C-alpha positions in Angstrom: 20.9 31.6 -29.1 17.8 29.0 -28.8 18.0 28.1 -24.7 16.9 24.9 -26.5 20.2 23.4 -27.1 20.7 23.5 -23.4 17.6 22.5 -21.1 18.4 21.6 -17.5 15.7 20.1 -15.1 15.6 20.1 -11.3 17.9 16.9 -11.0 19.8 18.1 -13.5 19.4 16.3 -16.5 20.8 18.4 -19.4 18.5 17.2 -22.8 20.4 18.6 -25.9 17.3 18.9 -27.8 17.1 20.8 -31.5 12.6 19.6 -31.4 11.5 23.7 -31.1 14.8 24.9 -32.7 14.6 26.4 -36.3 17.1 25.2 -38.8 19.1 28.9 -39.2 18.8 28.3 -35.4 21.0 25.2 -35.9 22.9 26.3 -38.9 24.0 28.9 -36.4 25.2 27.5 -34.0 27.1 24.9 -36.5 28.9 27.7 -37.6 29.9 29.1 -34.5 31.6 25.8 -34.0 33.3 25.8 -36.9 34.0 29.5 -36.0 36.0 28.0 -33.3 37.5 24.8 -34.7 39.3 27.3 -37.8 40.3 29.4 -34.6 42.4 26.5 -33.1 44.4 25.8 -35.8 45.7 21.9 -36.8 45.6 19.7 -33.8 46.9 16.3 -33.3 46.5 12.8 -31.0 45.0 13.4 -27.9 44.0 17.5 -28.4 42.5 16.6 -32.0 40.6 13.9 -30.2 39.4 16.2 -27.3 37.9 18.9 -30.1 34.5 16.9 -31.4 32.0 19.0 -32.0 30.0 18.1 -29.0 33.2 19.3 -26.9 33.4 22.6 -29.0 29.7 23.0 -28.2 30.1 22.6 -24.4 32.8 25.4 -24.2 30.0 27.3 -26.1 27.2 27.2 -24.2 29.7 27.5 -21.2 30.1 31.3 -22.5 27.2 31.7 -23.5 28.1 30.8 -27.6 30.3 34.2 -27.4 32.7 32.4 -29.9 35.6 34.9 -28.8 35.0 34.0 -25.1 34.6 30.1 -25.8 37.5 29.8 -27.9 39.7 31.7 -25.7 38.3 29.5 -22.4 39.2 25.7 -25.2 42.9 27.1 -25.3 43.3 27.1 -22.4 42.0 23.6 -21.8 44.1 23.0 -24.4 47.5 24.2 -22.8 45.8 22.6 -19.7 46.0 18.9 -21.1 49.5 19.5 -23.3 51.4 19.5 -19.4 49.3 18.0 -17.2 48.1 15.3 -19.8 45.2 14.0 -18.1 44.6 11.2 -20.3 47.8 9.7 -19.4 47.4 9.2 -15.6 47.1 5.9 -14.7 45.8 3.9 -11.4 49.8 3.1 -10.3 49.7 7.1 -10.5 46.7 7.5 -7.7 46.1 4.4 -6.1 47.4 5.8 -2.6 44.9 8.1 -3.0 41.6 5.8 -4.0 42.8 3.4 -1.1 40.3 4.4 1.1 37.2 5.1 -1.3 37.2 8.6 -0.9 35.9 8.8 -4.2 35.3 6.1 -6.6 32.7 5.7 -9.6 29.2 3.5 -9.2 29.2 0.6 -11.7 26.0 2.1 -12.9 24.4 4.9 -13.9 21.4 6.8 -12.9 17.9 6.7 -14.6 19.2 9.9 -17.4 22.0 7.6 -18.4 24.5 9.5 -16.7 27.7 8.5 -14.8 27.6 8.8 -11.0 31.1 9.4 -9.1 30.3 8.8 -4.9 32.3 11.4 -3.0 33.3 10.5 1.1 35.3 13.5 2.1 35.9 11.9 6.3 37.7 9.2 4.1 40.2 11.6 3.1 43.5 9.8 3.1 46.0 12.2 2.0 47.4 15.5 3.2 48.7 16.2 -1.0 46.9 18.9 -2.6 48.9 17.7 -5.6 47.9 14.2 -4.9 44.1 14.9 -4.0 43.5 17.3 -7.4 45.4 14.3 -9.5 43.2 11.9 -8.3 39.9 13.9 -8.6 40.8 14.6 -12.6 41.9 10.9 -12.7 38.2 10.3 -11.9 36.5 13.2 -14.1 38.4 11.3 -16.6 37.3 7.9 -15.6 33.6 9.3 -15.2 33.6 10.4 -19.2 35.0 7.5 -20.5 32.4 5.5 -19.5 29.4 7.7 -20.6 26.9 6.5 -22.9 26.9 8.5 -26.5 23.5 10.2 -25.4 25.1 11.9 -22.4 27.7 14.2 -21.7 27.2 14.9 -18.4 27.4 13.3 -14.2 26.1 13.1 -11.5 27.8 13.8 -7.6 26.8 11.8 -4.6 28.6 13.6 -1.9 28.5 11.5 1.4 28.9 13.4 4.8 28.2 10.7 7.2 31.6 11.4 9.7 32.2 14.7 8.1 33.9 16.7 10.8 36.2 20.6 10.6 39.4 18.9 10.2 38.2 17.8 7.0 37.4 21.6 5.7 39.8 22.9 3.1 39.3 26.3 1.4 42.5 25.6 -0.6 41.8 22.3 -2.1 37.9 23.0 -2.6 39.5 26.0 -4.7 41.7 24.2 -6.7 39.0 21.5 -7.7 36.3 24.4 -8.3 38.9 26.0 -10.9 39.4 22.6 -12.2 35.9 21.5 -12.8 35.1 25.1 -14.1 37.9 25.9 -17.0 38.8 22.3 -17.7 35.2 20.2 -17.4 32.6 22.2 -18.2 29.3 21.0 -19.0 30.1 17.8 -17.2 28.7 18.2 -14.0 24.6 17.7 -14.1 24.0 17.3 -10.6 26.1 16.9 -7.1 23.8 15.5 -4.4 25.5 17.1 -0.5 24.1 14.0 1.5 23.4 15.1 5.3 26.3 17.5 5.6 26.3 19.0 9.5 25.0 22.2 10.2 28.9 23.7 10.3 29.1 23.2 6.6 26.9 26.1 6.4 29.6 29.0 7.3 32.3 27.2 5.1 29.8 26.9 2.5 29.7 30.6 1.9 33.0 31.0 2.3 33.9 28.9 -0.9 30.8 30.1 -3.0 32.2 33.1 -4.9 34.8 30.5 -5.9 32.0 29.2 -7.9 30.0 30.3 -11.1 26.8 31.0 -9.9 25.5 28.7 -12.2 27.9 26.5 -11.0 25.7 26.6 -7.8 22.8 26.1 -9.1 23.5 22.6 -10.2 24.0 21.3 -6.2 20.9 19.8 -4.2 21.2 20.0 -0.6 19.4 16.9 0.7 18.9 15.3 4.7 17.6 12.3 5.5 14.8 14.0 7.7 13.7 16.0 5.1 10.4 13.9 3.6 11.2 15.4 -0.2 14.5 13.7 0.3 13.2 10.4 -0.9 11.0 11.9 -4.1 14.4 13.9 -4.9 16.7 10.7 -4.5 13.7 8.4 -6.2 13.6 10.8 -9.4 17.8 9.9 -10.0 17.5 6.7 -9.1 15.8 3.4 -8.8 16.4 3.0 -4.6 17.0 -0.7 -4.8 20.2 -0.3 -6.8 21.2 2.8 -4.4 23.9 2.4 -1.6 21.4 2.3 1.9 24.4 5.5 3.0 22.2 7.5 0.4 19.0 6.2 1.4 19.2 3.1 -0.7 17.8 -0.3 -0.6 21.4 -1.6 -1.5 24.0 -3.3 1.4 27.3 -2.8 -0.2 31.0 -1.6 0.9 33.2 -0.4 -0.6 36.3 -2.9 -1.5 39.6 -1.6 -2.8 40.7 -4.6 -4.5 38.0 -5.1 -6.7 37.9 -1.7 -7.7 41.3 -1.5 -8.6 40.8 -4.4 -10.9 38.0 -2.7 -12.6 39.9 0.7 -13.0 43.2 -1.1 -14.7 40.7 -3.1 -17.2 39.2 0.6 -17.6 42.7 1.8 -18.3 43.0 -0.7 -21.6 40.3 1.2 -23.8 42.2 4.6 -22.8 44.9 4.7 -26.0 42.2 3.6 -28.4 39.8 6.8 -27.0 42.7 9.2 -27.0 44.5 8.1 -30.4 41.5 7.8 -32.3 40.7 10.3 -35.0 37.2 10.9 -34.4 35.1 12.3 -37.3 33.5 16.2 -35.9 30.4 15.2 -34.6 27.2 17.7 -34.6 26.6 19.2 -31.1 23.1 18.4 -31.0 22.5 15.0 -29.4 19.5 13.1 -31.1 16.9 12.2 -29.1 17.1 9.2 -27.1 15.1 6.8 -25.1 16.1 7.9 -21.7 13.2 9.5 -20.0 12.8 12.7 -20.0 11.4 14.9 -16.8 9.9 18.4 -16.8 12.2 21.0 -17.2 12.4 23.3 -14.6 13.2 26.9 -15.8 15.1 28.2 -13.2 17.5 25.7 -14.0 18.5 26.1 -18.4 22.1 26.8 -17.7 25.7 26.6 -18.4 28.6 25.0 -15.9 30.6 27.5 -16.0 29.2 31.4 -17.2 30.6 34.7 -17.1 29.8 35.4 -13.5 31.5 39.3 -12.8 28.2 41.0 -13.6 26.4 38.5 -11.4 25.6 39.0 -7.7 25.6 36.0 -5.8 22.7 35.8 -2.4 23.4 34.6 0.4 21.3 31.6 1.4 20.8 28.8 3.7 22.9 25.5 2.5 19.3 24.3 2.6 17.7 26.6 -0.1 21.4 26.4 -2.4 23.7 24.4 -4.7 27.1 23.4 -4.1 29.9 21.5 -5.0 32.6 18.8 -3.8 34.6 19.3 -0.5 37.5 17.1 0.1 39.6 17.2 3.0 42.5 18.9 4.1 45.7 18.4 6.5 45.7 16.6 9.8 43.9 13.6 9.3 43.8 10.5 10.8 44.0 7.7 8.2 40.6 6.4 9.8 38.5 5.2 6.8 34.5 5.3 5.9 32.9 2.0 7.7 30.2 0.1 6.1 27.5 -2.4 7.4 27.2 -5.6 5.1 25.0 -7.9 6.8 25.7 -6.3 10.3 29.4 -6.9 10.2 31.8 -3.3 9.9 34.3 -3.0 7.0 36.7 -0.7 6.5 40.2 0.0 4.7 43.1 1.6 5.5 45.0 4.2 4.0 48.4 2.8 2.6 50.6 5.8 2.5 50.5 9.3 0.6 50.9 9.9 -2.8 53.6 11.8 -4.2 52.6 13.6 -7.4 55.6 16.6 -8.5 53.2 17.6 -11.7 52.1 21.4 -11.1 48.4 21.6 -11.2 48.1 24.7 -14.1 46.0 27.7 -12.9 43.8 29.1 -15.7 43.2 33.3 -14.8 
């Protein structure tokens, strides 16, 4: 298939373009989408709404346009969604997990129209792996709900302030990688790991095999003492709107009361989003007014490619690209503090969420 279908530049922004694709290539891509759809058979409700042409195209790109592999992957996701029901998770189900601001969505997008999730591993407040994954899924669904029509992907900003060895969990990282790669292919555009400590590098080498090599390339290690740091962040964000904890000029502090009200209000859009019969849309996105940076040939990759024949290389964390790290056990109920006008503010955890729903691991 033509690499014009999905091109990723150095900041991870994928542009779906047909400008250099021939008509026959576009027809071939659409036929593969139709072939996957025929293999799925009749679908109803949320599953039918999920399987737009654009969604099917993401699975095809994740499997290099191999119809049988993409169909198998998509069927596994449909099974997972029918059992896990991520579209039915509501704020009251995950409120305790969200209390400290360990993951939240910014009320703004990056320069390319992508939603932005902030992750703060040091603000972990739970010992429940199920609860952590459930909240991660809630955040992914909310980020997708708020994507502009011209975008399919999101940005992760991971703040390592206050991160220490007690926040490391191989198990949670593994489960997060499974959910992300198996059920949200092509959704992660770029992940910025901001100021990870030196001891994080060996941990990265441990969890690296959990990730597809193509997923690894979507993460940027950024250090505040790196002269290139400012340019990397400026390429993605308006610095006046970026939180100061990531080198921006905006002094803000996570407010759980305000955030909970925003999430509850946005949840009102969920039923219509998943119940409306969506007519098939083309996998190719139309050109938008969003800026398109120069293409980086190294990053013309999919989010979840076949990696059984690819070997990963051992490199320094400053040279590689990685994934979200979540904390695990024996964590105090101390949360991220921020300073607004010189006054420190913070929030305490309000207990641990108990979730009985099992995570479905697709082999």
